[in-house]
C-alpha positions, 0 to 999 in steps of 0.5 A, a space after each residue: 386591763 386586769 384590776 389587781 383588787 376588784 373588791 377594793 371599792 366594795 369593801 370601802 366602809 359605808 358612812 351612815 348619818 342621821 338626818 332628822 329621823 332618817 338614816 342616810 347612806 352617803 355613797 356620795 362620799 365615794 368618787 363615783 358613788 354607789 356604782 363604783 362598788 360593783 363596776 370593777 367586776 364588770 370592766 375587769 379585763 377590758 381594754 376599752 369600755 363604751 357607754 351611752 347615756 343621758 348628759 346629766 347621768 351619774 353612771 358615765 361619770 362613775 365609769 370615767 372614775 373607775 376607768 382612770 383608776 384601772 387604766 382602762 379607756 372609757 368612751 362615752 356617747 351623749 346626745 349633742 348639746 351646746 354646753 357640757 353638763 358638770 358630769 360630762 366635764 368631770 368625766 373629761 377630767 378623768 380622761 374619758 373620751 366623749 362623742 356627741 350624737 346629733 338627733 340624740 334620742 336615747 335609742 340613737 345614742 345607744 345604737 351609736 355606742 353599741 356599734 362603736 363597741 362592736 367595731 373597736 372590740 370594746 366592752 359595751 355596758 347598758 344603761 345603769 350598768 344593769 347586767 346580772 354580773 353586777 347584782 351579786 356583788 352589790 347585794 353582798 354590799 347591801 347585805 353587809 349594811 343590813 347585818 350592821 344596821 339591822 332591818 329598817 321599816 322602809 328603805 328609800 331610793 331613786 329608781 333609774 334603770 331599776 337595778 338599785 331597787 331590785 338589789 335592795 329588795 334582795 338585800 333587805 327582804 324584810 323591809 318595804 323598799 320605796 323607790 322614786 322613779 326618775 328614769 324611763 317608766 316604760 322600762 321600769 314597767 317591764 321589771 319584776 322588782 319583788 313583792 316588797 318594792 313600791 314605785 312612786 312617780 317623781 313628778 320630774 322629767 329626768 333632765 329636770 333638776 330637783 327643786 328641793 334641798 337636802 342637808 347632804 350632797 345629793 344628785 339633783 337629777 336623781 337622789 334628791 328627787 327621792 329625798 323630797 318624797 322620803 322626808 314627807 312620806 317615810 314612816 318609822 325606822 327609815 334608811 335613805 340610799 344616796 347614790 351620788 352627790 
C-alpha cells in the first residue's frame, strides 16, 4: 500500500512546553508518539508489516496507528500473558492482529515473527524499528528542533533500542545527550552512540512501571523512568524528549 504523503507526520509541528526549568518535547500528543514521525518511510509500499516486541512497548502500538492510517495490515507477536496490556488493547482497536507466543522469551517472539513474515511475504521490522532507513528522516526532524530552539546544554531521553539517543547525538552535536537505559543493556553495549552520549541505568526492569510522576502524559515503562532522573540530575538549559504518553 502506497502512502500518499510520507512526510505528513514528520512535518507535524512539535509542542515544547516548559516544566520547571526543563523544556519538554511532547510527542505524546501525537497518536503513535515520536516513532510515527518516521514509520511511514519504513512501511510505505508494504501490504503487511510484522513486529515482535514486549507487551508494554510503545513501538507496536505506533505501528498499529500508522498501519490503520495507511491501510496496511499489521501483525504483532508478543509473549503469551493472561491479560492484554493497555498498549495491546489499543493496538487491537486500531485493527492490528495479535499472536501470543508460549514460552515467550524475546528471542522466541522475534523468531516466530520473522518466520511469519517470511512465510507471508510481509515486511518484518526489528525492535525499536532500529533500521538505517529510519535515521535520516528522524534526524531531519531533530535538526529542525535545534534550528528553532538553539543548542541545549543537555538533552535527556529514555534508551530502549538506542536509536533515539543516536539520532539525538547527530541532531544535537553540541549538546550532552543523557540517556536513561530502559531496554536490553547487552544490546546497548554493542552500539556506538557517539562521543556526546552518556547512558544511565534506570534501576527498573523494562516491564516494571516507573514509580515516579510527571506533569505531562509520559509512558510509565519508558519515558517516565528517564524523567525521574532528568528532574534530579539535569543542569543548565535542558530539553527532555517525551516519546509517548
